[in-house]
C-alpha positions as CSV (number, residue, x, y, z in Angstrom):
1,M,42.2,84.1,48.1
2,I,43.0,82.8,51.6
3,R,40.2,81.3,53.6
4,S,40.7,80.6,57.3
5,I,38.9,77.4,58.3
6,H,38.8,75.7,61.6
7,Q,37.2,72.3,61.0
8,P,38.4,69.6,63.4
9,C,38.5,65.9,62.7
10,V,39.8,63.2,65.0
11,W,42.6,60.8,64.1
12,L,43.4,57.6,65.8
13,G,46.1,57.1,68.5
14,A,49.3,55.2,68.1
15,A,49.2,52.8,65.1
16,A,48.7,49.2,66.0
17,A,50.5,46.5,63.9
18,L,49.7,43.2,62.4
19,V,51.8,40.8,60.4
20,I,50.8,39.7,56.9
21,G,53.1,37.4,54.9
22,G,55.9,38.1,57.3
23,I,55.7,41.9,56.9
24,T,54.6,44.0,59.8
25,H,51.7,46.4,58.7
26,A,50.6,49.5,60.6
27,D,46.9,49.7,61.3
28,G,44.5,52.5,62.0
29,P,45.2,55.4,59.5
30,T,42.9,58.5,59.5
31,L,42.2,60.3,56.3
32,V,42.7,64.0,55.8
33,R,40.4,65.2,53.1
34,M,39.9,68.3,51.1
35,S,37.5,70.9,52.6
36,A,35.4,70.8,49.5
37,P,36.3,67.5,47.7
38,L,36.5,67.3,43.9
39,T,36.8,64.4,41.6
40,D,40.3,64.1,40.1
41,S,41.7,67.1,42.0
42,A,44.8,65.1,42.8
43,F,44.6,66.1,46.4
44,G,47.6,64.6,48.1
45,Q,49.9,64.5,45.1
46,S,52.3,66.8,46.9
47,L,52.5,67.5,50.6
48,A,55.0,68.9,53.2
49,A,55.0,68.8,57.0
50,R,56.7,70.9,59.7
51,S,56.9,70.1,63.4
52,T,55.1,72.3,65.9
53,A,54.9,72.1,69.7
54,G,52.9,68.9,70.3
55,G,52.1,68.2,66.7
56,C,52.8,69.4,63.2
57,D,51.5,71.6,60.4
58,V,50.8,69.8,57.1
59,L,50.5,71.4,53.6
60,V,48.5,69.4,51.1
61,A,48.0,70.3,47.4
62,A,45.3,69.5,44.9
63,P,47.1,70.7,41.7
64,S,44.4,69.4,39.3
65,A,41.5,71.1,41.0
66,N,39.4,73.7,39.2
67,G,40.6,73.2,35.7
68,A,44.1,72.4,37.0
69,R,44.4,75.9,38.5
70,G,45.1,74.1,41.8
71,I,44.3,74.5,45.5
72,V,46.6,74.2,48.6
73,E,45.3,73.6,52.1
74,L,47.0,73.9,55.5
75,F,46.2,71.6,58.4
76,S,47.3,71.6,62.0
77,L,47.6,68.2,63.6
78,K,47.8,68.4,67.4
79,G,46.3,66.7,70.4
80,G,44.5,64.0,68.5
81,Q,42.8,66.4,66.1
82,S,43.3,67.7,62.6
83,T,42.2,71.3,62.1
84,R,42.1,72.8,58.6
85,T,43.5,76.3,59.1
86,A,43.7,77.8,55.7
87,T,42.8,77.3,52.0
88,L,45.2,79.0,49.5
89,Q,43.5,79.8,46.2
90,P,45.0,83.0,44.7
91,S,42.6,84.9,42.5
92,D,45.1,85.2,39.6
93,L,45.4,81.4,39.0
94,L,45.2,80.3,35.4
95,A,43.9,77.1,33.9
96,N,46.4,74.3,33.8
97,E,49.1,76.1,35.8
98,K,48.8,73.4,38.6
99,F,49.4,75.6,41.6
100,G,50.8,73.3,44.3
101,F,52.5,70.9,42.0
102,A,55.4,71.3,44.5
103,V,55.0,72.6,48.0
104,A,57.3,73.4,51.0
105,I,56.8,74.7,54.5
106,S,59.0,76.2,57.2
107,D,58.2,77.9,60.5
108,T,57.7,81.3,58.7
109,T,57.1,80.5,55.0
110,I,54.9,78.5,52.7
111,A,56.0,78.0,49.1
112,A,53.9,76.6,46.3
113,G,55.1,76.1,42.7
114,S,53.1,76.5,39.5
115,P,55.5,75.1,36.9
116,F,53.0,75.1,34.0
117,G,51.7,78.6,34.2
118,T,52.3,81.3,31.6
119,G,53.5,79.1,28.8
120,A,55.2,76.8,31.3
121,R,57.6,79.6,32.2
122,G,56.3,78.8,35.7
123,K,56.1,80.8,39.0
124,V,56.2,80.3,42.7
125,R,53.9,81.9,45.2
126,V,55.3,82.5,48.7
127,F,53.1,83.1,51.8
128,A,54.4,84.4,55.1
129,R,53.0,82.4,58.1
130,S,52.9,83.3,61.7
131,T,50.8,82.6,64.8
132,S,48.2,85.1,63.4
133,G,47.7,83.2,60.2
134,V,48.9,83.1,56.6
135,G,49.7,86.3,54.7
136,P,48.9,87.2,51.0
137,A,50.7,85.6,48.1
138,V,53.9,87.0,46.8
139,V,54.7,85.9,43.3
140,I,58.3,85.0,42.4
141,E,59.3,84.4,38.8
142,S,62.5,83.2,37.3
143,P,65.1,85.9,36.7
144,D,65.7,84.5,33.3
145,A,62.2,83.2,32.5
146,A,61.5,81.5,29.1
147,L,58.8,79.4,27.6
148,N,58.7,75.8,28.9
149,D,61.3,76.1,31.6
150,A,59.0,74.9,34.4
151,F,60.2,77.2,37.1
152,G,58.6,75.9,40.3
153,H,58.7,72.2,39.5
154,A,60.4,71.8,42.9
155,V,60.7,74.1,45.9
156,A,62.4,74.0,49.2
157,T,62.6,76.5,52.0
158,L,64.1,76.9,55.5
159,G,64.9,80.0,57.5
160,D,65.6,82.8,55.0
161,W,66.4,80.5,52.1
162,L,64.2,79.6,49.2
163,A,65.3,77.2,46.5
164,V,63.3,76.8,43.2
165,G,64.0,74.2,40.6
166,E,63.7,75.1,36.9
167,P,64.5,71.7,35.4
168,L,63.7,72.6,31.7
169,D,65.9,75.7,31.7
170,D,67.9,75.7,28.4
171,S,70.9,77.8,29.5
172,A,70.4,80.5,26.8
173,G,69.7,77.8,24.2
174,S,73.0,76.0,24.5
175,A,71.7,72.9,26.2
176,L,68.0,72.0,25.9
177,D,66.4,71.1,29.3
178,R,69.7,70.9,31.2
179,G,68.1,72.7,34.1
180,A,68.9,75.2,36.8
181,V,68.1,76.1,40.5
182,H,67.6,79.6,41.7
183,L,68.3,80.6,45.3
184,F,66.5,83.5,46.9
185,R,67.0,85.0,50.3
186,Q,64.6,86.9,52.5
187,G,65.6,90.4,53.7
188,T,64.8,91.9,57.1
189,D,61.8,93.6,55.5
190,G,60.4,90.3,54.5
191,S,61.0,90.6,50.8
192,W,62.7,87.9,48.7
193,S,65.6,88.7,46.3
194,V,67.6,86.6,43.9
195,H,70.8,85.3,45.6
196,A,72.4,82.8,43.3
197,R,71.9,80.6,40.2
198,I,73.2,77.1,40.4
199,V,73.8,74.8,37.5
200,A,75.6,71.4,37.3
201,P,79.2,71.9,36.1
202,D,78.9,68.9,33.8
203,A,75.3,69.2,32.7
204,V,74.2,68.4,29.2
205,A,70.9,68.5,27.4
206,G,68.1,66.6,29.0
207,D,69.6,66.4,32.5
208,T,66.7,68.2,34.2
209,F,68.9,69.6,37.0
210,G,66.5,70.8,39.7
211,Y,63.8,68.2,39.1
212,T,63.6,67.5,42.9
213,L,65.0,69.4,45.9
214,A,65.5,69.0,49.6
215,M,67.1,71.3,52.2
216,D,68.2,71.3,55.8
217,A,69.9,73.9,57.9
218,S,73.2,73.8,56.0
219,T,72.7,71.7,52.8
220,L,70.7,72.0,49.6
221,V,70.1,68.8,47.7
222,I,69.5,69.0,43.9
223,A,68.5,66.0,41.8
224,S,68.7,65.4,38.0
225,R,66.8,62.2,37.7
226,Y,67.3,62.1,33.9
227,A,71.1,62.7,33.9
228,D,73.3,60.2,32.1
229,V,76.2,58.5,33.8
230,G,78.7,57.8,31.1
231,A,76.8,55.7,28.5
232,L,74.0,54.9,30.9
233,Q,71.1,57.0,29.9
234,Q,68.8,58.5,32.6
235,A,70.7,56.8,35.3
236,G,70.3,59.9,37.4
237,A,72.5,62.0,39.6
238,V,72.3,64.2,42.7
239,W,74.3,67.3,43.8
240,T,74.7,68.8,47.2
241,V,75.5,72.5,47.9
242,A,76.6,73.9,51.3
243,L,74.6,76.9,52.5
244,G,76.3,79.2,55.0
245,Q,74.5,81.3,57.7
246,D,76.4,84.2,56.2
247,G,74.8,83.6,52.8
248,S,77.7,81.8,51.3
249,V,76.9,79.1,48.7
250,G,79.4,76.3,48.3
251,P,80.3,74.4,45.1
252,T,78.2,71.6,43.8
253,V,79.3,68.1,45.0
254,R,78.1,65.2,42.7
255,V,76.6,62.1,44.3
256,Q,75.7,59.0,42.3
257,A,74.9,55.4,42.9
258,P,78.0,53.2,43.1
259,D,76.3,50.8,40.7
260,P,74.4,53.1,38.3
261,G,72.1,51.6,35.7
262,A,70.3,53.0,32.7
263,Y,66.8,54.4,33.3
264,E,66.9,53.8,37.1
265,W,66.1,57.5,37.9
266,F,68.4,57.9,40.8
267,G,67.2,61.2,42.3
268,A,63.5,60.6,41.7
269,S,63.2,61.7,45.3
270,V,65.6,63.2,47.9
271,A,65.7,63.9,51.6
272,I,68.3,65.1,54.0
273,E,68.7,65.4,57.8
274,G,72.1,66.3,59.3
275,N,74.7,63.8,58.0
276,T,72.2,61.5,56.3
277,L,71.3,61.8,52.7
278,V,68.5,59.7,51.2
279,V,68.0,59.2,47.5
280,G,65.2,57.2,45.7
281,A,65.9,55.4,42.5
282,C,62.4,54.3,41.7
283,R,63.1,52.3,38.5
284,D,66.2,50.5,39.8
285,T,66.2,46.8,38.9
286,I,67.9,44.5,41.5
287,S,66.3,41.2,40.6
288,A,65.7,39.4,37.3
289,E,62.4,38.3,38.6
290,A,61.1,41.8,39.2
291,S,62.2,44.7,37.0
292,E,62.1,48.3,38.0
293,Q,61.0,47.6,41.5
294,G,63.1,50.5,42.9
295,T,65.6,51.0,45.6
296,V,66.6,53.8,48.1
297,R,70.2,54.6,48.7
298,V,71.4,56.0,52.1
299,F,74.6,58.1,52.2
300,D,76.7,59.2,55.1
301,R,78.5,62.5,55.0
302,D,82.3,62.1,54.5
303,G,84.0,65.4,54.8
304,S,82.6,67.5,51.8
305,G,81.4,64.3,50.0
306,W,79.1,61.3,50.6
307,I,79.5,57.6,50.9
308,Q,76.7,55.1,50.4
309,S,76.2,53.1,53.6
310,T,73.0,51.2,52.8
311,M,70.7,50.2,50.0
312,L,67.0,49.8,51.1
313,V,64.6,47.5,49.3
314,S,61.0,46.7,49.7
315,P,60.0,43.4,51.3
316,G,58.3,41.3,48.6
317,A,59.3,43.7,45.8
318,A,57.6,43.3,42.5
319,T,57.9,44.7,39.0
320,Q,57.3,48.5,38.8
321,D,56.5,49.0,42.4
322,R,58.2,52.5,42.2
323,F,59.7,52.0,45.6
324,G,61.6,55.2,46.2
325,N,59.3,57.6,44.3
326,S,59.1,59.6,47.5
327,V,61.3,59.6,50.6
328,A,61.5,61.3,54.0
329,V,64.0,61.1,56.9
330,N,63.5,61.9,60.5
331,A,65.4,61.0,63.7
332,G,66.8,57.7,62.6
333,R,63.8,56.7,60.5
334,I,63.4,56.6,56.8
335,L,59.9,56.6,55.1
336,V,59.7,55.3,51.5
337,G,56.7,55.6,49.2
338,A,56.0,52.8,46.6
339,D,53.0,54.2,44.8
340,G,53.1,51.4,42.2
341,Q,52.9,48.6,44.7
342,D,49.8,46.3,44.7
343,P,48.7,45.6,48.3
344,Q,46.2,42.8,48.5
345,G,46.6,42.4,44.8
346,V,45.0,45.8,44.0
347,S,46.9,47.3,41.1
348,L,48.8,50.5,41.9
349,A,47.1,51.0,45.2
350,G,50.4,51.9,46.7
351,M,52.2,51.4,50.0
352,M,54.7,53.0,52.2
353,H,57.6,51.5,54.2
354,L,59.3,52.6,57.4
355,F,62.9,51.7,58.2
356,R,64.7,52.3,61.5
357,L,68.3,52.7,62.3
358,G,69.7,50.4,65.0
359,A,72.9,48.4,64.4
360,A,71.8,48.7,60.7
361,W,68.8,50.1,58.8
362,T,66.0,47.5,59.1
363,H,62.4,47.4,57.8
364,D,60.0,48.3,60.7
365,R,56.5,48.3,59.1
366,A,54.4,48.9,56.0
367,F,51.5,51.2,55.6
368,E,48.5,50.9,53.3
369,L,45.0,52.4,53.3
370,P,42.1,50.2,54.2
371,N,40.0,48.9,51.3
372,P,42.7,50.0,48.8
373,G,41.5,51.1,45.4
374,V,43.0,50.6,41.9
375,N,45.4,53.4,40.9
376,Q,45.0,55.4,44.2
377,N,48.9,55.7,44.4
378,L,49.5,55.9,48.1
379,G,53.1,57.0,48.6
380,I,53.4,59.3,45.6
381,A,54.2,61.8,48.3
382,C,55.2,61.2,51.9
383,A,56.3,63.1,55.0
384,M,57.3,62.3,58.5
385,T,57.6,64.5,61.5
386,G,57.7,63.6,65.2
387,S,55.5,60.5,65.7
388,L,53.4,61.1,62.6
389,V,53.7,59.4,59.2
390,L,51.8,60.9,56.2
391,G,51.2,59.6,52.7
392,G,49.4,61.1,49.8
393,A,46.9,59.0,47.8
394,P,45.7,61.5,45.1
395,R,43.3,59.1,43.4
396,H,41.8,57.5,46.5
397,T,38.0,57.2,46.8
398,P,37.1,57.4,50.5
399,T,34.1,55.4,51.8
400,G,31.1,57.6,51.1
401,G,33.3,60.2,49.3
402,L,33.6,61.3,45.7
403,L,35.3,59.2,43.0
404,R,39.0,59.7,43.0
405,E,38.8,62.8,45.3
406,G,42.2,62.0,46.9
407,A,43.3,61.9,50.5
408,V,46.3,61.9,52.9
409,G,46.7,59.0,55.2
410,V,47.9,59.8,58.7
411,W,49.4,57.3,61.1
412,S,50.6,58.0,64.6
413,L,53.6,55.9,65.8
414,A,54.1,55.1,69.5
415,Q,56.7,57.5,71.0
416,P,56.7,56.9,74.8
417,C,58.8,60.0,75.5
418,A,60.0,62.9,73.5
419,A,63.7,62.2,74.0
420,D,63.2,58.6,72.7
421,L,64.2,59.8,69.2
422,D,64.4,56.4,67.6
423,G,61.1,55.2,69.2
424,N,62.4,52.0,70.8
425,G,60.9,52.7,74.2
426,A,64.1,54.0,76.0
427,V,66.4,57.0,75.9
428,S,69.8,55.6,75.2
429,G,73.1,56.0,73.4
430,A,71.3,55.7,70.1
431,D,69.2,58.7,70.8
432,L,72.3,60.6,72.0
433,G,74.0,59.9,68.7
434,L,71.0,61.2,66.8
435,L,71.0,64.4,68.8
436,L,74.7,65.0,68.2
437,T,74.2,64.4,64.5
438,L,71.7,67.2,64.4
439,W,73.7,69.6,66.6
440,N,73.3,73.3,65.8
441,S,70.6,72.5,63.2
442,V,66.8,72.4,63.1
443,G,65.4,68.9,63.5
444,S,63.5,66.4,65.5
445,A,66.0,66.5,68.4
446,D,65.0,70.1,69.2
447,L,63.3,68.8,72.4
448,N,62.5,72.2,73.9
449,G,61.2,73.7,70.6
450,D,63.4,76.8,70.5
451,G,64.4,76.2,66.9
452,I,67.9,74.7,67.3
453,V,69.4,71.5,68.7
454,D,71.8,72.6,71.4
455,A,73.0,72.1,75.0
456,A,69.5,72.6,76.4
457,D,68.2,69.7,74.3
458,L,71.2,67.6,75.4
459,G,70.3,68.3,79.0
460,A,66.7,67.3,78.4
461,L,67.8,64.1,76.8
462,L,70.2,63.2,79.6
463,A,67.5,63.9,82.2
464,A,65.2,61.4,80.5
465,W,67.9,58.7,80.3
466,G,66.6,55.1,80.7
467,P,63.3,53.4,79.9
468,C,60.4,55.6,79.1
469,G,57.6,55.8,81.6
470,P,54.2,54.1,81.2
């Protein structure tokens, strides 16, 4: 069932900032809430965002709603308002399948995974989207489905590509839970067909290849957060795969932390934009005073491989903050979720942190919900597009709302002019560098909104060169 809903709510303008304990905090979030809130629906556990002209579309899931059948809702954020445009609730949902456990959105496609449906074989429902609305669900199942494979645990889509993680795939029984990723391509008639099956060349039992995914115009990122590195159990590893416009699929390229540690879960989250790869290791320990606080590793593309350029850490990191449990990257900015962090001493209320690229990556500000609640887990999912920052808090109790109904916090960052890609108040060489990094791809530097970063966008940036106007 797809219900079209047009229910506006106003969010605040550019986020103000205040300094607490030496850390700059953003102020003024607005909550996006479920159209018909439910206790313990886990609304905000997964989300995805896509830029639109003057705003963005946001997909938010409540996978535990209605006996864990799940609900997914689509919102349009534009012009200072949030409009709920559709509720996705297919009639064939089964109890405990958790529709929306993973979600992805592109200009033309919505994908929502149900990894626990049908004996945990799993499935993915794909919806075509256009200016006229959202089409009916098309069910996609694993071409080699088996019990407990969890097909749909992760999804990613862009253009005519759809990638689906099946992290508990057993490879015909030879390696329990080693995992696989299935690639599908959309034909000119709109149908989806199996295109490729990807496995790690050195995978062993328990690796969970395909646990998390990310995709940009030319690269698929696949994580195995439970993969061993030598004798280091569950250190985690990531692979990248080149995707060609002609449908070619390149070999897997392994990426791992230069200083791997046991049980640090490198690959708990992944994001990519152009030549920047971001990987969360949410159980990484970097201080004897605070174990498992988490780190985020930033890699730069080096030919066909990757080199770590930076390790990001949370200011005031504490034990089991889970910093890096979610990540997003956009136009020289990295957003990191730390859903185990304890703002104002409130256990597991969660926070998010924004880093900006200048001469180096530096912490810009932190985000938390007002009146944080115990176990609300802000930052378990995050997204960033244009000037908007979003974070899921699936167990948040809004003022006057239902207990643990969940919500998504939305913050608007000041962006004086569209060509100011790094948000520093001026169009300069740093913005030019970001645009060139995203050349011939889909990204935040697509200033004219035609779907690709090209000479027209370069001309728009050069025309806006200098300080942004008032």
